[in-house]
All heavy atoms as an XYZ file, in Angstrom:
799
protein
N       0.845     -1.183      0.016
C      -0.014      0.010     -0.002
C       0.881      1.257      0.015
O       1.877      1.314      0.708
C      -0.916     -0.015      1.197
C      -1.730      1.197      1.339
S      -3.467      1.197      1.177
C      -4.041     -0.387      1.144
N       0.547      2.186     -0.811
C       1.306      3.419     -0.972
C       0.402      4.590     -0.466
O      -0.732      4.485     -0.394
C       1.608      3.651     -2.448
O       2.143      2.397     -2.968
C       2.673      4.655     -2.661
N       1.077      5.690     -0.173
C       0.308      6.890      0.148
C       0.731      8.040     -0.727
O       1.682      7.926     -1.505
C       0.440      7.234      1.636
C       1.867      7.508      2.100
O       2.702      7.798      1.254
N       2.111      7.414      3.361
N       0.033      9.123     -0.608
C       0.227     10.284     -1.546
C       1.665     10.848     -1.388
O       2.231     11.288     -2.392
C      -0.780     11.360     -1.221
O      -2.077     10.841     -1.525
N       2.192     10.917     -0.173
C       3.536     11.505     -0.032
C       4.590     10.751     -0.730
O       5.490     11.338     -1.319
C       3.878     11.604      1.485
C       3.111     12.665      2.177
C       1.807     12.113      2.755
O       1.493     10.960      2.623
N       0.992     13.027      3.370
N       4.510      9.422     -0.770
C       5.499      8.612     -1.475
C       5.391      8.877     -2.966
O       6.407      8.934     -3.687
C       5.278      7.119     -1.134
N       4.191      8.999     -3.485
C       4.011      9.283     -4.893
C       4.513     10.691     -5.254
O       5.186     10.834     -6.278
C       2.500      9.138     -5.268
C       1.990      7.724     -5.082
C       2.280      9.608     -6.731
C       0.526      7.571     -5.180
N       4.266     11.669     -4.419
C       4.732     13.019     -4.637
C       6.271     13.054     -4.672
O       6.860     13.722     -5.485
C       4.161     13.998     -3.643
C       2.607     14.117     -3.868
C       4.832     15.373     -3.698
C       1.873     14.856     -2.799
N       6.915     12.318     -3.739
C       8.363     12.285     -3.713
C       8.906     11.660     -4.965
O       9.909     12.099     -5.533
C       8.850     11.493     -2.513
C       9.156     12.411     -1.357
C       9.931     11.712     -0.269
N       9.019     11.431      0.837
C       8.570     10.253      1.181
N       8.969      9.153      0.563
N       7.710     10.136      2.187
N       8.259     10.644     -5.481
C       8.686      9.987     -6.716
C       8.509     10.911     -7.893
O       9.369     10.938     -8.769
C       7.891      8.687     -6.918
N       7.421     11.709     -7.922
C       7.203     12.649     -9.030
C       8.266     13.707     -8.994
O       8.761     14.127    -10.062
C       5.797     13.262     -8.898
C       4.741     12.208     -9.173
C       5.617     14.470     -9.806
C       3.348     12.642     -8.816
N       8.676     14.175     -7.806
C       9.700     15.223     -7.732
C      11.018     14.759     -8.297
O      11.828     15.599     -8.748
C       9.857     15.673     -6.266
N      11.295     13.463     -8.265
C      12.573     12.915     -8.767
C      12.593     12.696    -10.255
O      13.646     12.417    -10.801
C      12.922     11.656     -8.051
C      13.186     11.841     -6.570
C      13.455     10.543     -5.885
C      13.642     10.696     -4.373
N      13.819      9.408     -3.707
N      11.472     12.796    -10.947
C      11.437     12.515    -12.371
C      12.060     13.668    -13.150
O      11.670     14.853    -12.979
C       9.952     12.315    -12.864
C       9.899     12.120    -14.353
C       9.337     11.120    -12.139
N      13.032     13.350    -13.994
C      13.641     14.325    -14.853
C      12.790     14.495    -16.131
O      12.188     13.558    -16.598
C      15.072     13.924    -15.233
C      16.017     13.966    -14.048
O      15.758     14.787    -13.150
O      16.976     13.171    -14.032
N      12.793     15.690    -16.661
C      12.125     15.893    -17.940
C      10.684     16.375    -17.757
O       9.972     16.549    -18.779
N      10.237     16.576    -16.538
C       8.848     17.071    -16.331
C       8.956     18.568    -15.959
O       9.791     18.958    -15.162
C       8.156     16.324    -15.176
C       7.731     14.950    -15.533
S       6.878     14.090    -14.145
C       5.332     14.944    -14.110
N       8.087     19.333    -16.570
C       8.033     20.767    -16.223
C       7.428     20.961    -14.836
O       6.824     20.032    -14.314
C       7.268     21.518    -17.304
O       5.880     21.154    -17.204
N       7.525     22.183    -14.301
C       6.918     22.437    -13.006
C       5.419     22.290    -13.054
O       4.778     21.817    -12.120
C       7.327     23.851    -12.519
C       8.800     23.891    -12.100
C       9.647     24.775    -12.798
C       9.284     23.173    -11.063
C      10.976     24.853    -12.412
C      10.614     23.217    -10.699
C      11.477     24.072    -11.407
O      12.755     24.162    -11.046
N       4.827     22.698    -14.177
C       3.384     22.549    -14.318
C       2.965     21.073    -14.317
O       1.940     20.683    -13.712
C       2.883     23.239    -15.597
N       3.737     20.240    -14.984
C       3.445     18.821    -15.009
C       3.651     18.197    -13.660
O       2.869     17.319    -13.198
C       4.305     18.116    -16.037
C       3.921     18.469    -17.449
C       4.901     17.967    -18.505
O       6.116     17.739    -18.153
O       4.479     17.793    -19.643
N       4.652     18.611    -12.906
C       4.869     18.093    -11.539
C       3.725     18.562    -10.623
O       3.304     17.789     -9.756
C       6.221     18.537    -10.977
C       7.371     17.835    -11.637
C       8.694     18.212    -11.030
C       9.843     17.491    -11.732
N      11.113     17.725    -11.142
N       3.244     19.762    -10.802
C       2.092     20.255    -10.021
C       0.869     19.441    -10.356
O       0.148     18.995     -9.447
C       1.883     21.762    -10.317
C       0.709     22.314     -9.641
C       0.648     22.331     -8.230
C      -0.386     22.827    -10.293
C      -0.439     22.918     -7.575
C      -1.483     23.373     -9.665
C      -1.477     23.390     -8.286
N       0.624     19.146    -11.637
C      -0.513     18.323    -11.982
C      -0.351     16.920    -11.455
O      -1.309     16.317    -10.939
C      -0.630     18.254    -13.565
N       0.870     16.370    -11.442
C       1.109     15.050    -10.863
C       0.828     15.042     -9.339
O       0.306     14.101     -8.803
N       1.200     16.134     -8.681
C       0.900     16.226     -7.261
C      -0.573     16.241     -6.981
O      -1.069     15.581     -6.097
C       1.539     17.514     -6.699
O       2.940     17.471     -6.920
C       1.301     17.656     -5.240
N      -1.325     16.979     -7.824
C      -2.766     16.967     -7.639
C      -3.402     15.609     -7.932
O      -4.349     15.193     -7.303
C      -3.412     18.072     -8.543
C      -3.018     19.461     -8.151
S      -3.398     19.904     -6.463
C      -5.180     19.972     -6.543
N      -2.847     14.892     -8.901
C      -3.287     13.509     -9.199
C      -3.044     12.663     -7.980
O      -3.905     11.844     -7.517
C      -2.589     12.981    -10.429
C      -2.852     11.482    -10.582
C      -3.075     13.694    -11.686
N      -1.853     12.783     -7.354
C      -1.497     11.961     -6.195
C      -2.410     12.178     -5.026
O      -2.676     11.274     -4.229
C      -0.051     12.233     -5.809
N      -2.909     13.396     -4.877
C      -3.840     13.721     -3.760
C      -5.155     13.032     -3.907
O      -5.915     12.956     -2.922
C      -3.978     15.260     -3.635
C      -2.714     15.980     -3.215
C      -2.995     17.475     -3.180
C      -2.218     15.504     -1.866
N      -5.472     12.512     -5.042
C      -6.732     11.817     -5.253
C      -6.616     10.307     -5.054
O      -7.492      9.588     -5.439
C      -7.261     12.089     -6.678
C      -7.829     13.458     -6.858
N      -9.111     13.741     -6.496
C      -7.280     14.605     -7.300
C      -9.359     15.016     -6.720
N      -8.268     15.565     -7.200
N      -5.550      9.846     -4.422
C      -5.352      8.453     -4.147
C      -6.413      7.881     -3.202
O      -6.645      8.453     -2.146
C      -3.940      8.225     -3.544
C      -3.594      6.781     -3.158
C      -3.444      5.911     -4.390
C      -2.319      6.773     -2.298
N      -7.036      6.829     -3.620
C      -7.981      6.065     -2.748
C      -7.171      5.017     -2.036
O      -6.779      3.966     -2.640
C      -9.073      5.476     -3.627
C     -10.157      4.761     -2.752
O      -9.960      4.676     -1.551
O     -11.162      4.364     -3.365
N      -6.941      5.207     -0.771
C      -6.039      4.303     -0.034
C      -6.655      2.928      0.181
O      -5.915      1.979      0.310
C      -5.634      4.953      1.293
C      -4.714      6.169      1.042
C      -4.124      6.683      2.257
N      -3.196      5.742      2.818
C      -2.624      5.853      4.005
N      -2.901      6.851      4.750
N      -1.728      4.943      4.416
N      -7.925      2.844      0.232
C      -8.581      1.535      0.418
C      -8.432      0.679     -0.813
O      -8.175     -0.537     -0.737
C     -10.037      1.712      0.789
C     -10.260      2.249      2.165
C     -11.722      2.338      2.485
C     -11.929      2.932      3.876
N     -13.349      3.070      4.205
N      -8.635      1.277     -1.983
C      -8.569      0.529     -3.237
C      -7.164      0.605     -3.830
O      -6.873     -0.129     -4.777
C      -9.557      1.110     -4.258
C     -10.986      0.883     -3.803
C     -11.958      1.482     -4.821
C     -13.366      1.331     -4.363
N     -14.312      1.961     -5.318
N      -6.288      1.450     -3.326
C      -4.901      1.655     -3.791
C      -4.874      1.985     -5.270
O      -4.055      1.421     -6.020
C      -4.048      0.445     -3.457
C      -2.558      0.782     -3.526
O      -2.161      1.879     -3.236
N      -1.735     -0.201     -3.922
N      -5.682      2.904     -5.698
C      -5.626      3.422     -7.070
C      -6.208      4.817     -7.111
O      -6.825      5.293     -6.201
C      -6.312      2.485     -8.073
C      -7.790      2.474     -8.008
N      -8.484      1.468     -7.383
C      -8.737      3.338     -8.463
C      -9.746      1.710     -7.462
N      -9.953      2.856     -8.069
N      -5.967      5.466     -8.276
C      -6.498      6.809     -8.478
C      -7.416      6.717     -9.679
O      -7.032      6.336    -10.777
C      -5.338      7.785     -8.773
C      -4.400      7.852     -7.604
C      -5.889      9.158     -9.137
C      -3.089      8.542     -7.921
N      -8.671      7.102     -9.453
C      -9.676      7.098    -10.506
C     -10.378      8.435    -10.551
O     -11.353      8.694     -9.825
C     -10.725      5.983    -10.315
N      -9.749      9.375    -11.294
C     -10.279     10.732    -11.409
C     -10.166     11.150    -12.863
O      -9.248     10.762    -13.526
C      -9.564     11.680    -10.440
C      -8.114     11.835    -10.804
C     -10.188     13.044    -10.360
N     -11.126     11.894    -13.316
C     -11.071     12.383    -14.684
C      -9.987     13.414    -14.801
O      -9.771     14.251    -13.907
C     -12.423     12.998    -15.051
C     -13.505     11.973    -15.180
C     -14.788     12.618    -15.662
C     -15.865     11.554    -15.816
N     -17.141     12.157    -16.324
N      -9.305     13.391    -15.920
C      -8.239     14.357    -16.164
C      -8.705     15.771    -16.306
O      -8.045     16.726    -15.956
C      -7.380     13.959    -17.396
C      -6.666     12.606    -17.179
C      -5.989     12.085    -18.370
O      -6.056     12.682    -19.458
N      -5.275     10.978    -18.242
N      -9.989     15.914    -16.711
C     -10.564     17.267    -16.772
C     -10.714     17.859    -15.391
O     -10.578     19.070    -15.234
C     -11.953     17.171    -17.466
C     -11.943     16.795    -18.926
C     -11.910     15.305    -19.158
O     -12.131     14.519    -18.223
O     -11.723     14.917    -20.281
N     -11.002     17.048    -14.395
C     -11.146     17.543    -13.025
C      -9.801     18.047    -12.541
O      -9.736     19.117    -11.927
C     -11.656     16.366    -12.105
C     -11.634     16.810    -10.634
C     -13.084     16.011    -12.482
N      -8.757     17.330    -12.806
C      -7.431     17.767    -12.388
C      -7.040     19.074    -13.108
O      -6.504     20.000    -12.499
C      -6.354     16.686    -12.695
C      -6.672     15.404    -11.930
C      -4.939     17.171    -12.392
C      -6.620     15.508    -10.445
N      -7.338     19.140    -14.411
C      -7.061     20.392    -15.136
C      -7.787     21.583    -14.543
O      -7.228     22.671    -14.397
C      -7.440     20.225    -16.604
N      -9.059     21.392    -14.173
C      -9.817     22.493    -13.585
C      -9.309     22.855    -12.202
O      -9.259     24.060    -11.838
C     -11.300     22.113    -13.495
C     -11.945     22.092    -14.818
O     -11.509     22.759    -15.782
N     -13.021     21.286    -14.982
N      -8.903     21.881    -11.406
C      -8.379     22.153    -10.076
C      -7.060     22.931    -10.108
O      -6.786     23.796     -9.277
C      -8.142     20.845     -9.283
C      -9.434     20.220     -8.795
C      -9.130     18.933     -7.993
O      -7.968     18.503     -7.961
O     -10.090     18.382     -7.497
N      -6.228     22.581    -11.083
C      -4.895     23.176    -11.193
C      -4.880     24.469    -11.988
O      -3.927     25.240    -11.907
C      -3.931     22.227    -11.864
S      -3.674     20.700    -10.984
N      -5.888     24.679    -12.832
C      -5.867     25.832    -13.717
C      -4.987     25.595    -14.872
O      -4.451     26.524    -15.443
N      -4.737     24.373    -15.218
C      -3.895     23.979    -16.376
C      -4.754     23.510    -17.524
O      -5.970     23.257    -17.381
C      -2.936     22.876    -15.955
C      -1.941     23.211    -14.829
C      -1.187     21.989    -14.426
C      -0.958     24.277    -15.296
N      -4.091     23.329    -18.655
C      -4.812     22.801    -19.812
C      -4.870     21.280    -19.659
O      -4.107     20.660    -19.007
C      -4.118     23.155    -21.108
O      -2.825     22.564    -21.117
C      -4.033     24.682    -21.279
N      -5.855     20.728    -20.390
C      -6.005     19.245    -20.397
C      -4.767     18.622    -20.998
O      -4.355     17.546    -20.588
C      -7.285     18.887    -21.132
C      -7.669     17.440    -21.139
C      -7.867     16.904    -19.727
C      -8.915     17.258    -21.914
N      -4.197     19.276    -21.981
C      -3.005     18.764    -22.601
C      -1.817     18.630    -21.646
O      -1.060     17.669    -21.691
C      -2.631     19.661    -23.807
C      -1.451     19.190    -24.595
C      -1.225     20.076    -25.781
N      -0.110     19.603    -26.571
C       0.177     20.053    -27.746
N      -0.513     21.023    -28.284
N       1.225     19.559    -28.392
N      -1.679     19.610    -20.752
C      -0.605     19.531    -19.758
C      -0.804     18.389    -18.761
O       0.156     17.711    -18.396
C      -0.520     20.893    -19.016
N      -2.050     18.176    -18.370
C      -2.330     17.052    -17.435
C      -2.143     15.747    -18.145
O      -1.511     14.820    -17.528
C      -3.807     17.192    -16.911
C      -4.158     16.002    -16.047
C      -3.968     18.508    -16.100
N      -2.534     15.593    -19.345
C      -2.325     14.344    -20.081
C      -0.836     14.081    -20.283
O      -0.379     12.953    -20.189
C      -3.057     14.367    -21.415
C      -4.538     14.218    -21.235
C      -5.252     14.151    -22.548
N      -6.662     13.943    -22.310
C      -7.581     14.195    -23.183
N      -7.299     14.703    -24.366
N      -8.891     14.004    -22.877
N      -0.087     15.137    -20.544
C       1.388     14.988    -20.668
C       2.009     14.530    -19.374
O       2.916     13.704    -19.381
N       1.555     15.116    -18.275
C       2.071     14.728    -16.953
C       1.764     13.278    -16.641
O       2.665     12.528    -16.202
C       1.498     15.640    -15.902
N       0.567     12.848    -16.947
C       0.194     11.439    -16.664
C       1.030     10.517    -17.567
O       1.505      9.503    -17.086
C      -1.335     11.238    -16.893
C      -1.674      9.777    -16.900
C      -2.144     11.971    -15.850
N       1.214     10.883    -18.792
C       1.988     10.020    -19.717
C       3.456      9.931    -19.230
O       4.037      8.791    -19.255
C       1.940     10.586    -21.108
N       4.009     11.009    -18.748
C       5.400     10.993    -18.262
C       5.529     10.190    -16.998
O       6.525      9.472    -16.750
C       5.911     12.405    -18.106
C       6.210     13.071    -19.422
C       6.785     14.472    -19.262
C       6.981     15.089    -20.624
N       7.474     16.487    -20.508
N       4.500     10.254    -16.109
C       4.530      9.463    -14.848
C       4.435      7.974    -15.158
O       5.025      7.177    -14.497
C       3.465      9.938    -13.887
C       3.714     11.340    -13.313
S       2.536     11.806    -12.079
C       1.045     12.040    -13.092
N       3.609      7.593    -16.176
C       3.479      6.210    -16.539
C       4.810      5.733    -17.164
O       5.285      4.639    -16.837
C       2.310      5.984    -17.451
C       0.992      6.226    -16.704
C       2.330      4.623    -18.111
C      -0.253      6.308    -17.619
N       5.422      6.554    -18.002
C       6.687      6.221    -18.621
C       7.801      6.074    -17.591
O       8.707      5.250    -17.784
C       7.043      7.263    -19.697
N       7.727      6.888    -16.528
C       8.751      6.855    -15.501
C       8.585      5.653    -14.558
O       9.433      5.387    -13.737
C       8.735      8.146    -14.681
N       7.477      4.983    -14.657
C       7.216      3.822    -13.805
C       6.586      4.076    -12.509
O       6.527      3.218    -11.614
N       6.093      5.285    -12.320
C       5.387      5.612    -11.054
C       4.051      4.973    -11.004
O       3.592      4.527     -9.941
C       5.276      7.161    -10.889
C       6.657      7.799    -10.827
C       4.454      7.543     -9.679
C       6.672      9.281    -10.849
N       3.357      4.924    -12.142
C       2.028      4.327    -12.207
C       1.947      3.291    -13.326
O       2.707      3.357    -14.291
C       0.976      5.388    -12.563
C       0.761      6.433    -11.477
C       1.117      7.733    -11.684
C       0.193      6.093    -10.261
C       0.919      8.700    -10.743
C      -0.071      7.058     -9.286
C       0.362      8.358     -9.559
N       1.030      2.374    -13.202
C       0.593      1.571    -14.325
C      -0.871      2.027    -14.545
O      -1.520      2.548    -13.646
C       0.597      0.069    -14.017
O      -0.170     -0.231    -12.865
C       2.021     -0.403    -13.791
N      -1.341      1.838    -15.757
C      -2.629      2.405    -16.092
C      -3.617      1.352    -16.554
O      -3.224      0.307    -17.092
C      -2.540      3.496    -17.135
O      -2.075      2.933    -18.340
N      -4.887      1.609    -16.316
C      -6.017      0.820    -16.805
C      -7.126      1.762    -17.267
O      -7.371      2.740    -16.552
C      -6.483     -0.099    -15.661
C      -7.379     -1.244    -16.145
C      -7.734     -2.159    -15.030
N      -8.595     -1.433    -14.067
C      -8.588     -1.630    -12.787
N      -7.752     -2.455    -12.217
N      -9.362     -0.912    -11.994
N      -7.635      1.502    -18.374
C      -8.605      2.426    -18.987
C     -10.035      1.930    -18.801
O     -10.299      0.737    -18.943
C      -8.317      2.547    -20.478
C      -9.001      3.662    -21.174
C      -8.023      4.799    -21.345
N      -8.692      5.911    -21.942
C      -8.802      7.087    -21.348
N      -8.242      7.307    -20.221
N      -9.447      8.079    -21.910
N     -10.970      2.808    -18.463
C     -12.389      2.542    -18.459
C     -13.034      3.399    -19.526
O     -12.362      4.089    -20.255
C     -13.028      2.821    -17.062
O     -12.914      4.207    -16.780
C     -12.327      2.027    -15.993
N     -14.359      3.400    -19.563
C     -15.061      4.156    -20.597
C     -14.779      5.650    -20.503
O     -14.569      6.299    -21.501
C     -16.569      3.941    -20.519
C     -17.077      2.733    -21.171
C     -18.571      2.683    -21.155
N     -19.021      2.815    -19.783
C     -20.140      3.457    -19.433
N     -20.885      4.042    -20.317
N     -20.493      3.552    -18.177
N     -14.815      6.153    -19.295
C     -14.699      7.646    -19.149
C     -13.526      8.142    -18.337
O     -13.398      9.324    -18.141
C     -16.013      8.170    -18.554
C     -16.287      7.639    -17.227
O     -15.706      6.626    -16.850
O     -17.111      8.209    -16.511
N     -12.699      7.264    -17.837
C     -11.563      7.695    -17.042
C     -10.413      6.760    -17.125
O     -10.524      5.640    -17.590
C     -12.007      7.943    -15.628
C     -12.350      6.734    -14.876
C     -12.842      7.003    -13.476
N     -14.117      7.705    -13.566
C     -14.659      8.379    -12.614
N     -14.064      8.507    -11.447
N     -15.784      8.997    -12.755
N      -9.274      7.239    -16.644
C      -8.058      6.473    -16.602
C      -7.817      6.098    -15.116
O      -7.866      6.988    -14.283
C      -6.910      7.296    -17.116
C      -5.511      6.693    -17.205
C      -5.521      5.593    -18.286
C      -4.503      7.713    -17.555
N      -7.627      4.870    -14.895
C      -7.318      4.434    -13.500
C      -5.812      4.232    -13.383
O      -5.224      3.480    -14.168
C      -8.090      3.166    -13.149
C      -9.577      3.390    -13.173
C      -7.637      2.633    -11.768
C     -10.431      2.201    -12.953
N      -5.213      4.936    -12.441
C      -3.745      4.845    -12.209
C      -3.506      4.031    -10.964
O      -4.045      4.284     -9.873
C      -3.164      6.236    -12.057
C      -3.313      7.188    -13.263
C      -2.872      8.564    -12.900
C      -2.552      6.634    -14.430
N      -2.648      3.033    -11.097
C      -2.268      2.164     -9.990
C      -0.807      2.455     -9.633
O       0.057      2.323    -10.514
C      -2.482      0.694    -10.403
C      -3.913      0.496    -10.806
C      -2.120     -0.212     -9.250
C      -4.154     -0.717    -11.604
N      -0.527      2.826     -8.376
C       0.849      3.131     -8.024
C       1.723      1.870     -8.170
O       1.309      0.791     -7.900
C       0.768      3.569     -6.562
C      -0.623      3.967     -6.369
C      -1.427      3.138     -7.298
N       2.978      2.075     -8.578
C       3.919      1.022     -8.741
C       4.236      0.390     -7.399
O       4.237      1.077     -6.366
C       5.170      1.498     -9.409
N       4.480     -0.884     -7.351
C       4.809     -1.585     -6.125
C       6.159     -1.201     -5.567
O       6.426     -1.444     -4.371
C       4.744     -3.090     -6.358
C       3.359     -3.586     -6.774
C       2.288     -3.355     -5.719
O       2.578     -3.425     -4.529
N       1.144     -2.988     -6.143
N       6.996     -0.588     -6.351
C       8.327     -0.240     -5.900
C       8.374      1.031     -5.073
O       9.363      1.308     -4.430
C       9.277     -0.059     -7.107
O       8.755      0.978     -7.941
C       9.445     -1.317     -7.890
N       7.278      1.765     -5.055
C       7.229      2.982     -4.246
C       7.162      2.596     -2.782
O       6.323      1.803     -2.382
C       6.034      3.869     -4.576
C       6.043      4.511     -5.975
C       4.729      5.231     -6.168
C       7.185      5.414     -6.115
N       8.045      3.183     -1.976
C       8.067      2.882     -0.558
C       7.055      3.779      0.124
O       6.952      4.959     -0.164
C       9.449      3.150      0.011
C      10.529      2.209     -0.489
C      10.227      0.772     -0.102
O       9.814      0.498      0.979
N      10.435     -0.148     -1.031
N       6.276      3.204      1.050
C       5.341      4.050      1.794
C       6.098      5.093      2.623
O       7.253      4.906      2.948
C       4.572      3.095      2.658
C       5.339      1.843      2.676
C       6.221      1.837      1.454
N       5.388      6.152      2.944
C       5.925      7.221      3.728
C       6.390      6.644      5.084
O       5.718      5.853      5.694
C       4.859      8.302      3.958
C       5.401      9.572      4.560
C       6.372     10.283      3.903
C       4.869     10.035      5.748
C       6.827     11.464      4.424
C       5.374     11.240      6.280
C       6.329     11.933      5.615
N       7.598      6.975      5.456
C       8.169      6.373      6.686
C       7.339      6.639      7.912
O       6.707      7.693      8.050
C       9.604      6.914      6.872
C      10.540      6.616      5.717
C      11.907      7.298      5.990
C      10.746      5.145      5.560
N       7.342      5.691      8.815
C       6.526      5.820     10.001
C       7.112      6.837     11.012
O       6.504      7.055     12.026
C       6.398      4.450     10.676
O       7.675      3.983     11.091
N       8.202      7.416     10.687
C       8.801      8.374     11.624
C       7.903      9.600     11.829
O       8.019     10.285     12.821
C      10.162      8.838     11.184
C      10.190      9.645      9.896
C      11.589     10.142      9.582
N      11.547     10.849      8.321
C      12.302     10.564      7.300
N      13.137      9.574      7.358
N      12.180     11.220      6.175
N       6.967      9.860     10.913
C       6.070     10.965     11.116
C       5.056     10.687     12.183
O       4.421     11.600     12.713
C       5.315     11.278      9.814
O       4.607     10.121      9.376
C       6.268     11.744      8.745
N       4.863      9.431     12.561
C       3.897      9.057     13.575
C       4.519      9.080     14.977
O       3.813      8.893     15.959
C       3.307      7.686     13.262
C       2.521      7.672     12.018
C       1.939      6.328     11.725
C       1.174      6.326     10.442
N       0.595      5.043     10.115
N       5.836      9.258     15.094
C       6.468      9.292     16.391
C       6.064     10.532     17.112
O       5.853     11.589     16.575
C       7.978      9.268     16.280
C       8.507      7.943     15.765
C      10.018      7.969     15.736
C      10.558      6.629     15.215
N      12.015      6.656     15.129
N       5.873     10.374     18.397
C       5.523     11.524     19.252
C       6.724     12.360     19.638
O       7.822     11.832     19.733
C       4.778     11.043     20.465
C       3.513     10.321     20.110
C       2.704     10.045     21.401
N       1.553      9.273     21.060
C       0.359      9.743     20.755
N       0.214     11.052     20.651
N      -0.645      8.948     20.521
N       6.524     13.598     19.936
C       7.566     14.505     20.359
C       7.946     14.109     21.740
O       7.149     13.964     22.637
C       7.101     15.938     20.273
C       8.122     16.918     20.708
C       9.200     17.184     19.882
C       8.018     17.583     21.898
C      10.153     18.091     20.294
C       8.982     18.477     22.292
C      10.051     18.737     21.469
N       9.296     13.925     22.015
C       9.755     13.465     23.293
C      10.648     14.492     23.973
O      11.274     14.196     24.958
C      10.478     12.132     23.148
C       9.610     11.059     22.720
C      10.321      9.766     22.786
N       9.399      8.736     22.333
C       9.732      7.435     22.220
N      10.932      7.068     22.520
N       8.852      6.577     21.819
N      10.693     15.716     23.524
C      11.549     16.687     24.125
C      10.741     17.733     24.889
O       9.506     17.681     24.919
N      11.421     18.649     25.499
C      10.655     19.711     26.180
C      10.500     20.881     25.224
O      11.272     21.071     24.296
C      11.448     20.149     27.422
O      12.645     20.770     27.051
N       9.544     21.673     25.450
C       9.238     22.802     24.626
C       9.938     24.070     25.104
O       9.788     25.131     24.561
C       7.700     23.065     24.554
C       6.943     21.970     23.926
S       7.383     21.671     22.215
C       6.713     23.125     21.470
N      10.744     23.984     26.158
C      11.430     25.136     26.742
C      12.801     25.262     26.165
O      13.512     24.413     25.908
C      11.479     25.046     28.258
C      10.036     24.938     28.809
C      12.203     26.168     28.871
C       9.955     24.717     30.284
């Protein structure tokens, strides 16, 4: 199981993506359904949320698939993105409690 932060970190490491495409990829990652472990959102929705063109979002998705971040499956009206199994989940160190003093 993967989470959005691991996907965003993997997107940041991809060479050849513009900042707009990385931003679109980040917005795609935020739509991760953790129970089903996939992303099923229309690319038009991402374009509207980001204020980008549909062409930029499609280019970002294509580059993320080519980079191996996602595998894809097509339905009638949307593209389902499945995170690659090689992505490491966000480390559990964020769940550790603070053990120092605030003074």
